[in-house]
FIVO-669661 format. One line per 3 residues: number of its first residue (from 1); for each residue x, y, z of C-alpha. Coordinates in steps of 0.2 Angstrom, whole numbers. Layout:
# FIVO-669661
NUM> X,Y,Z; ...
END
This chain:
# FIVO-669661
1> 0,0,0; 14,12,-5; 15,25,-18
4> 29,33,-28; 32,50,-22; 42,62,-32
7> 58,65,-22; 69,77,-33; 69,84,-50
10> 84,89,-60; 84,97,-77; 95,105,-90
13> 87,115,-102; 93,122,-119; 109,112,-120
16> 121,121,-132; 123,108,-145; 121,106,-164
19> 108,95,-172; 94,86,-164; 96,73,-150
22> 93,55,-155; 99,44,-140; 109,45,-124
25> 117,35,-111; 124,38,-93; 141,38,-86
28> 138,33,-68; 155,36,-61; 157,53,-69
31> 138,57,-66; 137,64,-83; 126,61,-98
34> 131,56,-116; 119,62,-130; 121,57,-148
37> 114,67,-163; 116,67,-181; 132,77,-179
40> 141,67,-165; 143,65,-147; 141,78,-133
43> 145,75,-114; 135,86,-102; 135,88,-83
46> 117,91,-78; 122,96,-60; 134,110,-65
49> 125,112,-82; 141,112,-92; 146,104,-108
52> 161,93,-104; 166,85,-121; 161,86,-139
55> 166,73,-152; 161,77,-170; 158,61,-179
58> 154,70,-195; 171,77,-196; 178,59,-194
61> 167,53,-208; 156,41,-198; 141,52,-201
64> 136,61,-216; 137,80,-216; 119,82,-224
67> 111,78,-207; 104,62,-212; 115,52,-200
70> 108,42,-186; 116,35,-170; 106,19,-165
73> 116,15,-149; 128,22,-136; 136,12,-122
76> 149,18,-109; 162,5,-107; 170,7,-90
79> 184,-5,-91; 190,2,-108; 187,20,-103
82> 178,23,-120; 161,25,-127; 155,13,-140
85> 144,21,-154; 134,11,-167; 127,21,-182
88> 113,16,-194; 125,15,-208; 134,0,-200
91> 149,7,-191; 154,2,-173; 165,16,-166
94> 175,18,-150; 177,35,-144; 190,40,-130
97> 183,55,-122; 199,59,-113; 210,59,-129
100> 196,63,-141; 202,48,-152; 189,39,-163
103> 192,22,-169; 181,11,-180; 181,-7,-173
106> 169,-15,-185; 157,-11,-199; 141,-20,-205
109> 137,-18,-224; 119,-20,-222; 118,-7,-208
112> 114,-9,-189; 96,-6,-182; 100,-10,-164
115> 115,-12,-153; 113,-20,-136; 126,-24,-122
118> 124,-37,-109; 123,-31,-91; 141,-37,-87
121> 147,-29,-103; 155,-45,-109; 145,-47,-124
124> 137,-36,-137; 123,-40,-149; 120,-31,-166
127> 104,-32,-176; 108,-30,-195; 98,-24,-209
130> 97,-42,-216; 87,-48,-201; 102,-56,-193
133> 110,-55,-176; 128,-54,-173; 136,-58,-156
136> 153,-51,-152; 164,-51,-137; 168,-35,-128
139> 184,-34,-139; 173,-35,-154; 178,-52,-160
142> 163,-60,-168; 156,-76,-160; 142,-81,-171
145> 129,-74,-183; 111,-80,-182; 95,-77,-193
148> 81,-69,-183; 68,-79,-191; 71,-97,-189
151> 59,-112,-191; 66,-122,-176; 58,-119,-159
154> 74,-120,-149; 82,-131,-136; 68,-130,-124
157> 55,-137,-136; 40,-145,-126; 36,-163,-127
160> 17,-164,-130; 6,-179,-126; -12,-177,-132
163> -27,-186,-141; -21,-182,-158; -21,-167,-169
166> -34,-153,-169; -39,-157,-187; -43,-175,-183
169> -54,-171,-167; -72,-171,-169; -79,-153,-168
172> -95,-154,-177; -98,-145,-194; -96,-127,-187
175> -81,-132,-175; -71,-140,-190; -73,-125,-200
178> -68,-114,-186; -53,-125,-183; -46,-122,-201
181> -52,-103,-202; -37,-91,-204; -37,-74,-197
184> -26,-66,-210; -31,-48,-205; -22,-48,-188
187> -3,-45,-188; 7,-57,-177; 24,-58,-169
190> 35,-71,-160; 47,-69,-146; 63,-79,-147
193> 75,-81,-133; 94,-85,-135; 106,-89,-122
196> 124,-82,-119; 131,-95,-131; 119,-88,-144
199> 109,-105,-145; 91,-102,-148; 82,-108,-132
202> 63,-105,-136; 51,-97,-147; 34,-91,-142
205> 18,-95,-152; 13,-82,-165; 4,-69,-154
208> -9,-58,-164; -7,-40,-161; 10,-41,-152
211> 19,-24,-152; 37,-20,-156; 41,-15,-138
214> 51,-28,-128; 59,-27,-110; 67,-41,-101
217> 64,-40,-82; 82,-38,-74; 77,-52,-61
220> 76,-63,-76; 59,-70,-73; 48,-61,-86
223> 49,-53,-103; 37,-38,-105; 28,-33,-122
226> 12,-26,-128; -3,-33,-137; -17,-25,-146
229> -34,-33,-143; -50,-30,-151; -56,-17,-138
232> -41,-14,-127; -22,-13,-127; -12,-24,-114
235> 5,-26,-107; 8,-45,-108; 22,-55,-100
238> 32,-70,-107; 42,-83,-98; 59,-88,-104
241> 51,-103,-112; 40,-92,-123; 24,-95,-113
244> 12,-81,-109; 12,-77,-90; 0,-63,-85
247> -5,-46,-92; -13,-30,-87; -23,-17,-97
250> -18,0,-101; -31,14,-97; -34,18,-116
253> -46,13,-129; -40,3,-145; -30,14,-157
256> -30,28,-145; -11,27,-141; 4,18,-147
259> 18,11,-136; 35,17,-140; 44,7,-127
262> 44,-3,-111; 58,-1,-97; 61,-10,-81
265> 70,-1,-67; 86,-10,-60; 77,-19,-46
268> 62,-25,-57; 50,-16,-46; 44,-2,-58
271> 39,-4,-76; 39,12,-86; 28,13,-102
274> 31,26,-115; 16,30,-125; 11,42,-138
277> -7,48,-143; -13,44,-161; -21,58,-170
280> -40,57,-171; -47,74,-175; -40,89,-182
283> -33,102,-170; -33,89,-156; -20,91,-143
286> -9,76,-143; 2,70,-128; 16,59,-124
289> 13,48,-109; 26,41,-97; 18,29,-85
292> 25,20,-70; 17,4,-65; 20,-7,-50
295> 12,-23,-45; 6,-29,-28; -5,-44,-23
298> -6,-48,-42; -14,-31,-46; -5,-18,-57
301> -6,0,-51; -3,15,-61; 7,26,-49
304> 14,40,-59; 9,48,-76; 20,61,-85
307> 14,71,-99; 24,78,-113; 20,85,-130
310> 21,75,-146; 29,88,-156; 41,103,-153
313> 56,103,-141; 46,95,-127; 44,79,-136
316> 54,64,-128; 66,56,-139; 73,44,-127
319> 71,38,-109; 80,26,-98; 81,20,-79
322> 97,24,-70; 108,8,-69; 113,11,-51
325> 99,21,-42; 83,10,-44; 70,24,-44
328> 79,37,-55; 72,40,-72; 81,50,-86
331> 71,58,-100; 79,67,-115; 67,79,-125
334> 69,84,-143; 73,103,-139; 89,98,-130
337> 80,97,-113; 86,84,-101; 75,79,-86
340> 80,67,-71; 66,62,-59; 70,53,-42
343> 55,44,-34; 54,35,-17; 42,24,-9
346> 30,31,4; 14,27,13; 1,40,12
349> -8,39,28; -18,51,40; -7,57,54
352> -20,62,68; -17,56,86; -35,56,93
355> -48,43,92; -57,54,79; -43,49,66
358> -50,35,56; -32,29,51; -34,32,32
361> -22,25,20; -23,30,1; -16,21,-13
364> -14,29,-31; -20,19,-45; -21,29,-61
367> -37,40,-61; -42,32,-44; -37,34,-26
370> -40,19,-16; -44,23,2; -44,10,16
373> -51,15,33; -41,4,45; -50,9,61
376> -66,1,55; -61,-11,42; -45,-21,37
379> -47,-24,19; -32,-32,9; -27,-24,-7
382> -31,-22,-21; -48,-21,-12; -52,-5,-3
385> -65,4,8; -70,17,-5; -62,25,-20
388> -60,43,-27; -63,45,-45; -52,59,-53
391> -53,67,-71; -34,65,-73; -21,52,-67
394> -16,55,-49; 2,59,-44; 2,64,-26
397> -10,62,-11; -8,71,5; -18,72,21
400> -21,87,32; -8,91,45; -21,98,56
403> -25,86,70; -44,90,70; -45,88,52
406> -33,73,49; -46,64,39; -47,77,25
409> -36,73,10; -30,83,-6; -25,75,-22
412> -13,82,-35; -16,75,-53; -5,75,-68
415> -13,92,-74; -6,101,-58; -24,102,-51
418> -27,99,-32; -44,91,-28; -49,94,-9
421> -60,81,-1; -68,85,16; -74,71,28
424> -90,79,35; -107,73,40; -118,77,26
427> -133,69,18; -127,73,0; -118,60,-10
430> -103,63,-20; -103,55,-37; -84,54,-37
433> -84,44,-21; -88,25,-23; -89,12,-10
436> -78,-3,-12; -77,-19,-2; -90,-13,11
439> -108,-12,12; -120,-22,0; -138,-26,-1
442> -147,-24,15; -131,-17,24; -129,0,31
445> -112,7,31; -108,17,47; -94,27,38
448> -92,45,35; -87,47,16; -78,62,10
451> -85,75,-1; -76,85,-15; -75,103,-9
454> -66,111,-24; -53,108,-37; -39,121,-38
457> -27,124,-52; -10,129,-48; -5,145,-57
460> 14,147,-60; 21,164,-64; 30,156,-79
463> 19,145,-89; 33,140,-100; 41,131,-85
466> 25,122,-81; 24,116,-99; 42,110,-99
469> 41,101,-83; 24,96,-77; 31,86,-62
472> 41,101,-55; 32,100,-38; 37,86,-25
475> 34,83,-7; 17,92,-6; 11,96,11
478> -6,102,17; -2,113,32; -17,124,34
481> -35,124,27; -30,136,12; -11,134,12
484> 0,120,4; 19,118,3; 29,110,-10
487> 47,108,-16; 55,110,-33; 72,109,-40
490> 79,126,-46; 83,126,-65; 96,139,-62
493> 107,131,-49; 110,117,-36; 96,123,-25
496> 78,119,-20; 63,130,-20; 50,130,-7
499> 33,134,-15; 19,141,-4; 2,138,-13
502> -12,149,-6; -30,148,-11; -34,163,-22
505> -51,172,-18; -66,166,-28; -84,164,-26
508> -91,151,-14; -101,142,-27; -87,140,-40
511> -81,122,-43; -64,127,-49; -52,137,-39
514> -34,143,-41; -19,142,-30; -6,156,-31
517> 12,152,-30; 25,160,-20; 42,154,-17
520> 58,156,-7; 74,148,-13; 85,139,0
523> 97,124,0; 88,108,6; 93,90,10
526> 78,80,7; 74,63,15; 58,54,20
529> 52,63,35; 39,61,48; 31,76,55
532> 39,84,70; 35,75,87; 37,81,105
535> 49,68,111; 66,66,119; 62,83,128
538> 62,93,112; 54,94,95; 63,81,84
541> 63,76,66; 63,58,62; 69,52,44
544> 73,36,35; 84,35,19; 82,24,5
547> 97,14,12; 88,10,27; 97,22,38
550> 86,29,52; 90,47,59; 84,58,72
553> 89,76,71; 103,72,59; 110,58,71
556> 110,41,64; 103,28,76; 102,12,65
559> 106,6,48; 94,-9,46; 77,0,47
562> 64,-4,33; 50,7,39; 44,17,54
565> 29,25,61; 26,36,76; 10,34,86
568> 6,44,102; 23,43,112; 28,27,103
571> 41,24,89; 38,8,79; 51,1,67
574> 53,-14,57; 71,-21,54; 80,-32,42
577> 81,-45,55; 62,-48,53; 57,-39,70
580> 45,-25,74; 52,-15,88; 42,-2,99
583> 50,11,109; 42,24,121; 49,41,116
586> 44,49,132; 58,52,144; 70,42,132
589> 87,47,127; 96,45,111; 108,33,119
592> 94,22,125; 86,21,108; 102,18,100
595> 106,4,112; 89,-4,110; 90,-3,91
598> 108,-11,91; 102,-26,102; 94,-39,92
601> 87,-49,107; 78,-37,118; 76,-42,136
604> 59,-35,137; 47,-44,127; 36,-29,126
607> 48,-20,114; 52,-33,101; 41,-44,91
610> 45,-56,77; 36,-53,61; 36,-61,43
613> 51,-58,32; 50,-41,23; 36,-34,33
616> 33,-15,32; 22,-4,43; 7,3,34
619> -1,12,48; -5,12,67; -23,15,72
622> -22,30,85; -29,27,102; -30,8,98
625> -19,-7,98; -19,-11,79; -3,-11,70
628> -5,-14,51; 9,-23,42; 11,-27,23
631> 20,-42,17; 31,-42,2; 18,-50,-9
634> 5,-37,-4; -6,-45,8; -10,-37,25
637> -7,-43,43; -15,-35,58; -4,-37,74
640> -7,-30,91; 10,-26,97; 12,-30,116
643> 19,-12,120; 4,-3,112; -8,-15,120
646> -1,-13,137; 1,6,135; -17,7,130
649> -23,-4,144; -14,6,157; -22,22,150
652> -39,14,152; -35,8,169; -29,25,174
655> -45,32,168; -56,19,177; -62,12,160
658> -62,-5,166; -74,-12,153; -63,-7,138
661> -48,-13,147; -56,-30,151; -63,-33,133
664> -46,-29,126; -37,-41,138; -49,-55,135
667> -48,-53,117; -29,-52,116; -25,-65,130
670> -18,-53,142; -18,-59,160; -32,-52,169
673> -22,-50,185; -16,-34,177; -33,-26,181
676> -28,-26,200; -9,-26,199; -8,-10,189
679> -13,0,204; -20,-11,218; -25,3,229
682> -36,12,215; -43,-5,210; -49,-9,228
685> -56,8,230; -66,7,214; -72,-11,215
688> -90,-6,213; -86,4,197; -77,-11,191
691> -92,-23,194; -105,-11,187; -94,-8,171
694> -91,-27,168; -109,-31,172; -107,-49,167
697> -107,-64,178; -97,-74,166; -84,-60,164
700> -83,-59,183; -81,-77,185; -67,-77,172
703> -58,-63,182; -59,-74,198; -53,-89,190
706> -37,-80,183; -32,-73,200; -15,-79,207
709> -3,-73,220; 10,-67,207; 11,-49,204
712> 11,-48,185; 18,-30,184; 35,-38,191
715> 35,-54,180; 24,-54,165; 21,-35,161
718> 34,-25,169; 32,-6,166; 43,2,153
721> 61,5,158; 59,24,154; 44,26,165
724> 49,37,180; 32,36,188; 30,23,201
727> 13,19,208; 11,19,227; 9,1,234
730> 5,-2,252; 13,-19,252; 23,-30,240
733> 13,-45,244; -3,-48,234; -18,-54,245
736> -30,-64,234; -42,-66,249; -43,-47,251
739> -48,-46,233; -61,-59,234; -69,-52,249
742> -69,-34,243; -77,-39,226; -89,-51,235
745> -95,-37,246; -97,-25,231; -107,-39,221
748> -118,-42,237; -121,-23,238; -126,-21,220
751> -136,-37,216; -133,-53,225; -146,-63,215
754> -138,-58,199; -120,-61,204; -124,-77,214
757> -112,-88,204; -98,-75,205; -100,-74,224
760> -98,-92,225; -83,-91,214; -75,-78,226
763> -77,-91,240; -69,-105,230; -55,-95,223
766> -48,-90,241; -31,-96,246; -41,-109,257
769> -57,-113,247; -72,-110,258; -81,-125,252
772> -91,-126,268; -98,-109,266; -102,-112,247
775> -111,-127,251; -121,-119,265; -126,-105,253
778> -132,-117,240; -142,-126,253; -150,-109,257
781> -154,-106,239; -163,-123,239; -174,-117,254
784> -178,-99,247; -190,-97,233; -183,-86,218
787> -190,-69,219; -180,-61,205; -179,-66,187
790> -160,-65,188; -159,-76,203; -150,-93,202
793> -158,-109,207; -149,-121,219; -148,-133,205
796> -139,-121,193; -127,-116,207; -123,-133,211
799> -120,-138,193; -108,-122,191; -99,-128,207
802> -96,-145,200; -86,-135,186; -75,-127,198
805> -72,-141,211; -70,-159,208; -86,-168,212
808> -78,-181,224; -70,-166,234; -87,-157,234
811> -95,-173,240; -83,-175,254; -84,-157,260
814> -103,-159,260; -101,-175,270; -90,-165,282
817> -104,-153,286; -114,-167,294; -129,-161,284
820> -136,-176,275; -149,-165,265; -134,-156,258
823> -125,-172,255; -139,-180,245; -141,-164,235
826> -123,-165,230; -123,-183,227; -138,-182,216
829> -129,-170,204; -113,-181,203; -110,-197,194
832> -110,-207,209; -121,-223,210; -135,-222,223
835> -131,-240,227; -115,-234,234; -119,-219,244
838> -137,-222,250; -133,-237,261; -118,-228,268
841> -129,-213,273; -142,-224,280; -130,-232,291
844> -123,-216,297; -141,-209,301; -143,-224,313
847> -128,-220,324; -126,-210,339; -121,-191,335
850> -103,-192,341; -99,-209,334; -108,-204,318
853> -97,-189,316; -82,-200,321; -86,-212,307
856> -88,-197,294; -71,-189,299; -63,-206,299
859> -70,-209,281; -64,-192,276; -47,-195,284
862> -49,-181,296; -42,-191,310; -39,-177,323
865> -57,-173,322; -61,-191,322; -53,-195,339
868> -60,-179,346; -78,-185,343; -73,-203,348
871> -67,-197,365; -84,-190,369; -92,-207,366
874> -88,-215,383; -74,-226,390; -81,-242,381
877> -74,-234,364; -57,-230,371; -49,-246,365
880> -54,-241,347; -48,-223,350; -31,-230,356
883> -29,-241,341; -33,-226,330; -21,-215,339
886> -7,-228,337; -11,-231,319; -11,-213,314
889> 3,-206,327; -9,-194,335; -2,-195,352
892> 1,-176,355; -17,-172,350; -24,-186,360
895> -16,-181,376; -25,-165,375; -42,-174,375
898> -40,-182,392; -36,-175,409; -18,-179,415
901> -23,-189,430; -35,-201,421; -31,-219,416
904> -34,-215,397; -20,-201,399; -8,-214,406
907> -12,-227,393; -9,-215,379; 7,-209,387
910> 14,-226,388; 9,-230,370; 18,-214,365
913> 34,-218,375; 34,-235,367; 32,-227,350
916> 47,-216,354; 58,-230,359; 55,-239,343
919> 62,-223,334; 77,-224,346; 72,-208,355
922> 76,-214,372; 77,-198,381; 60,-191,375
925> 52,-208,378; 59,-207,396; 52,-190,399
928> 35,-195,393; 35,-211,404; 41,-200,419
931> 27,-187,416; 14,-201,416; 21,-210,432
934> 28,-225,423; 45,-223,432; 51,-241,429
937> 49,-238,410; 57,-221,412; 72,-228,421
940> 75,-240,407; 74,-227,394; 86,-215,403
943> 98,-229,406; 98,-233,388; 102,-216,382
946> 115,-212,396; 105,-199,405; 112,-204,422
949> 105,-189,432; 87,-193,426; 90,-212,429
952> 95,-209,447; 80,-198,449; 69,-212,443
955> 78,-224,455; 73,-212,469; 55,-213,464
958> 56,-232,464; 64,-232,481; 80,-241,477
961> 91,-249,491; 109,-245,493; 115,-261,484
964> 102,-257,470; 109,-240,468; 127,-246,468
967> 123,-259,454; 114,-246,444; 129,-234,446
970> 141,-247,439; 129,-250,425; 128,-231,421
973> 147,-229,423; 150,-243,410; 137,-234,398
976> 146,-217,401; 163,-225,397; 157,-231,381
979> 152,-213,377; 169,-207,382; 162,-197,397
982> 175,-202,409; 172,-188,421; 153,-192,423
985> 157,-210,425; 169,-206,439; 156,-195,448
988> 143,-210,447; 156,-222,454; 162,-211,468
991> 145,-205,474; 133,-220,471; 145,-235,471
994> 158,-228,484; 172,-235,472; 184,-220,472
997> 199,-230,466; 190,-235,450; 184,-218,448
1000> 202,-212,449; 207,-224,435; 193,-218,424
1003> 199,-200,426; 216,-205,421; 210,-213,406
1006> 200,-198,402; 216,-187,405; 207,-177,419
1009> 223,-176,428; 218,-162,440; 201,-170,445
1012> 210,-187,448; 223,-178,459; 209,-170,469
1015> 201,-186,472; 217,-194,478; 220,-180,491
1018> 201,-181,496; 203,-199,501; 221,-197,507
1021> 227,-211,495; 244,-203,491; 251,-219,486
1024> 241,-219,470; 251,-204,464; 266,-215,463
1027> 258,-230,457; 246,-223,444; 246,-205,441
1030> 264,-202,437; 266,-217,425; 250,-212,417
1033> 257,-194,414; 273,-200,407; 265,-212,396
1036> 254,-199,389; 269,-187,386; 277,-201,375
1039> 261,-204,365; 259,-185,362; 277,-185,356
1042> 274,-199,344; 258,-192,337; 266,-175,334
1045> 281,-183,325; 269,-192,314; 258,-177,310
1048> 273,-166,306; 280,-179,294; 264,-182,286
1051> 261,-163,284; 278,-160,276; 276,-175,264
1054> 258,-169,258; 264,-151,257; 279,-155,245
1057> 268,-167,235; 255,-153,233; 267,-141,226
1060> 273,-153,214; 256,-157,208; 252,-139,206
1063> 267,-136,196; 263,-150,184; 246,-143,181
1066> 252,-126,177; 264,-134,165; 250,-144,157
1069> 240,-128,155; 254,-118,147; 258,-132,135
1072> 240,-131,127; 237,-149,126; 226,-154,111
1075> 220,-170,118; 205,-169,129; 208,-170,148
1078> 201,-183,160; 183,-182,162; 182,-176,180
1081> 179,-185,195; 173,-201,187; 188,-204,175
1084> 196,-217,187; 180,-226,190; 177,-232,172
1087> 182,-250,177; 168,-251,189; 155,-241,179
1090> 159,-251,163; 153,-267,172; 138,-258,178
1093> 134,-253,161; 136,-270,154; 124,-276,168
1096> 112,-263,163; 113,-269,145; 110,-287,150
1099> 95,-282,160; 86,-279,144; 87,-298,141
1102> 87,-305,158; 75,-295,169; 78,-306,185
1105> 96,-298,186; 89,-281,190; 91,-282,209
1108> 109,-288,208; 113,-275,196; 106,-262,207
1111> 115,-268,222; 131,-268,213; 128,-251,207
1114> 125,-244,224; 141,-253,230; 151,-245,217
1117> 144,-228,221; 149,-231,239; 166,-236,233
1120> 167,-221,222; 164,-209,236; 178,-217,246
1123> 190,-216,233; 184,-199,226; 199,-190,233
1126> 213,-202,231; 230,-199,237; 237,-210,224
1129> 250,-201,213; 243,-196,196; 225,-197,201
1132> 214,-183,193; 209,-175,210; 225,-178,219
1135> 227,-160,223; 210,-160,232; 215,-176,242
1138> 231,-167,247; 221,-152,253; 209,-162,262
1141> 223,-172,271; 232,-156,276; 216,-149,283
1144> 214,-164,294; 232,-162,300; 229,-144,305
1147> 213,-147,313; 219,-162,323; 234,-152,330
1150> 223,-137,334; 212,-148,345; 227,-153,355
1153> 230,-136,363; 220,-138,379; 226,-156,382
1156> 244,-151,380; 242,-136,392; 235,-148,405
1159> 248,-161,404; 262,-148,404; 255,-142,421
1162> 256,-160,428; 273,-163,421; 280,-147,429
1165> 271,-151,445; 279,-168,447; 296,-161,442
1168> 297,-169,425; 304,-153,417; 314,-162,403
1171> 299,-171,397; 288,-155,398; 301,-144,389
1174> 303,-158,375; 284,-159,373; 282,-140,373
1177> 296,-138,360; 289,-151,349; 271,-144,349
1180> 278,-126,346; 288,-132,331; 273,-141,324
1183> 262,-125,326; 275,-114,318; 277,-126,303
1186> 259,-126,300; 257,-107,302; 271,-103,290
1189> 264,-116,277; 246,-110,277; 249,-95,264
1192> 259,-107,253; 246,-121,253; 230,-111,253
1195> 235,-98,240; 224,-85,232; 224,-95,216
1198> 219,-111,224; 204,-102,232; 199,-97,215
1201> 198,-115,210; 215,-116,204; 209,-116,186
1204> 204,-98,182; 203,-96,163; 219,-88,155
1207> 213,-72,147; 222,-57,141; 231,-50,127
1210> 245,-64,127; 232,-78,128; 228,-89,113
1213> 212,-99,108; 221,-115,113; 227,-108,130
1216> 209,-102,134; 201,-118,129; 214,-128,139
1219> 211,-117,155; 192,-119,153; 194,-138,151
1222> 206,-138,166; 193,-129,176; 179,-141,171
1225> 189,-156,176; 199,-150,191; 186,-145,205
1228> 168,-150,208; 157,-137,215; 154,-148,230
1231> 173,-147,235; 174,-128,236; 176,-128,255
1234> 192,-137,253; 200,-121,246; 195,-111,262
1237> 211,-111,274; 208,-119,291; 206,-106,305
1240> 220,-106,319; 215,-98,335; 231,-89,341
1243> 223,-83,357; 221,-100,365; 233,-102,380
1246> 243,-118,379; 261,-114,383; 267,-115,401
1249> 278,-99,404; 287,-108,418; 296,-120,406
1252> 304,-105,396
END
């Protein structure tokens, strides 16, 4: 739905040259034009309007001096820096424009009628006067000569299969005569196609009325020509195989015009048709037409129509498209008048921002303007909403720039007349406005059609200029009701002229008006512009060049933009990467836009949307969500860009227009939680407005069912990044229960009968569904008669509930209400068999109330409630209650149901304690037994767990004798020794067994030297010091010395090996090993896992071996865990194993500080100074060794996983990959704590200063 809009006009009038122009060509690199005449060649610069070179071919003898010479072709040869000229007399001449040298490179005796060069200038083809074709190389060496008229079809001749010849088929008498009838009065031609080797490829059938014009589409798909038909003249297309492939009809009657030529532009998008009027009447004004046709959706549109005269100096003699710039057309007129037109694609659309703008888009098609109103209808081209019929072909369409009149449009035709159409409500009908694909029989069109207000003729000061260049006005703009602006190229210099067209005073009833022209000359740089918009804190101009470069105020933001549009505060763009991006221009900087356009994968899904390849923006409907895109083949697609949709929804919600927002969200699948989450406070304050606007039970139910705890403004629909306005929120947490309760209160206040189902939904949708309340309300509906026509019956409400809640769940909840009428009502609406639930319900009705409720709760697996009801049934039901308590582990709940002093309480406590004992929870079990008075069971439990204080307390409750206490004490002491609690065991033996000697020995075993010494002096057994204490201290000193020596040796060995392993790993990284490293922690386990895998494979054949394989697998896994960190040299994780071993050494030495301090005091007390100093010195050396080695072992590099990727300017691809591979294989994430150095507490006092 694009039009060709005139972009720039360049002309060079009255070129000073002899003779008359005959043909021309372009020199693209020099930007000059070569013109041939019967005298010679002339090179002109149309920009500076100078003659660069002249070559007189008459003087060289290649053209006759009587003026009868003719140049049939000119071609600029870039690689030879010359110009090739072919004359009608048969000479092929090379002219060097730099040296003015002329050389004849060949001559054809019969003359030359056409010279044509291949696009790559490797081959040249000459058509001679003897109806032959001569192909030569670029060096003019003949390749082959062929006759034009040949009897053979060509190499691509079709193989036909049919039912016989047409002459032998049965046609009837008339049909047979028709088959042999010859139409001799129609002229016919054939199209022949040769390949580059000059072999005839195909020949078309004889086409009656085929014209002489021929143009091969540069894309190679079609060959265009013309055909005269009985009542019309068509442009027809041939395929390369000679078959016809489509056509379109020229807007002329038969024998009204003749076609002089067809010309494709370089990108095959525009076909230029050069026509000339044929004389019909005397004194009739004849014109020459140059028409530009484009195709879209299989329809050919006439986009531009240029008028020239058929005689005089304004008659065209040649025209051609620019070989580089696709939409540049060059025209040469007979009076040495050169014209150059630049067009560009544009979409003519209305530019209003309010909802009154109907989003018009106008498409030019010859005498018609096809208008589509996208706000009301989306009609694919070539169809339309309505069309405007004009007396002359249309060249430009423009909509009013006034916001309140954006639907008005003006049309500039080929005769420089502007027709103004106004969209006003009027009962009158304009005959020039016709409806298209809307309306019909019995349908009323709710559409305001425009009315023709007046036609204005543009009156130039110099009529001669107007006759010489009718298309002198470009970029027409309608800025006010009676003022137009247009731009034209100055004929006197490289400047542009801004024309101001104002309406001349005239009578009101006149149908024809006049526009006066005023102009100011100024230099302009023109590109496709959008009207200025208030964005980016200033008035900005947005522009897009034909090379897809997008600018804002002269700053290039992107170079891959195919189309753009501005709607409200949004900028929408389509890109070469097949995306449509949408940016909010409000409070947005240039850097933000540039960063967003350069990023192909936008993080916010609102801004970017994938579209079909080649999509372009047609228009955006203002104050709506519709974005119209056109595909390359011409069809339309309506998309609702997420950014536009959410912006419009936010506007509606801010304006409390809940209904419009809801309908849009429902249609476009936007999560309805946004209605609340956009501004929770405002929503909750206006819930009655929300309910009244929605006014639909179904829509309210839909809203309830989509409610969820998630805040969609933080997850699904975050506000735009540029949005500086943050809506106030009382709490970050979303409360669904509050929303349901607030809406339910509003609905109950407005019309509880009408919104009954929605009220029920609000109960069900709460965090904890209130099914009991819902069922009770349904039960109330059953008892109340319907007084309102909108009231819902209990049956309808129950059917609806069954859609929200599972029928079995609803049945269970109804049963849990203990209301059998409600249960029957639910069961009847379910699919349950009455034979299943009726006997069960009848049985329940016969039971006592508490036992009945116990049975129901037990059936519903509500066991806590069940034992509560059963506890009220009497002591005869206690055994059943106790069994249920044991089965369901309800001891804590059950203890609350009986008084502490009752027998039931004690029985439950004993059962609870036994349950705890089964779980090896001896101490909690003992406490439960003790609380209930079961002291004997409590004693056993405390004795089993070693809680000697509680056990002795229970012995006191049981009134143990002295011997029994002594026996109990020895038993407890043995248990405590097993738990390495020597001090506690010694206390029990001393106080309860009166065996202080055994107590002293236990204290010595536990290295409690001072406590053992106290007890010796307490009982005055000083002999024990010599017999037991001193030997024990000396033995402990020796053991400590041996342990420290072994730990020191192990520490040094592991440390040295760790340094070697790290050095080897660094060397391996620097060598950039090509082979793949070991595959992590499982590399040394392949021998085991391979057998497991083979077992798994075999399990497919022998299923009985699965258990064995599973056992072997678990065994191997345990084995793998054990050897995960192997200290074996060369293992893949040896460095981790060494770190782990070193850590264990450090921790074990750190734990000895208190023990060393206590034994040093004992050694000094008993005058073992040498042994004390030896031990203190050894321990101090060990600590110093460890502290000195810590920074060397746990280095910063090792804390960073010892495999940080090697990056930087000196690294290579191999080194980086090797480091990453090393990182992947060296350290599992679970072993990260090994790289944290162990902590050493230097404040712990262990050294005895008396020994220094």
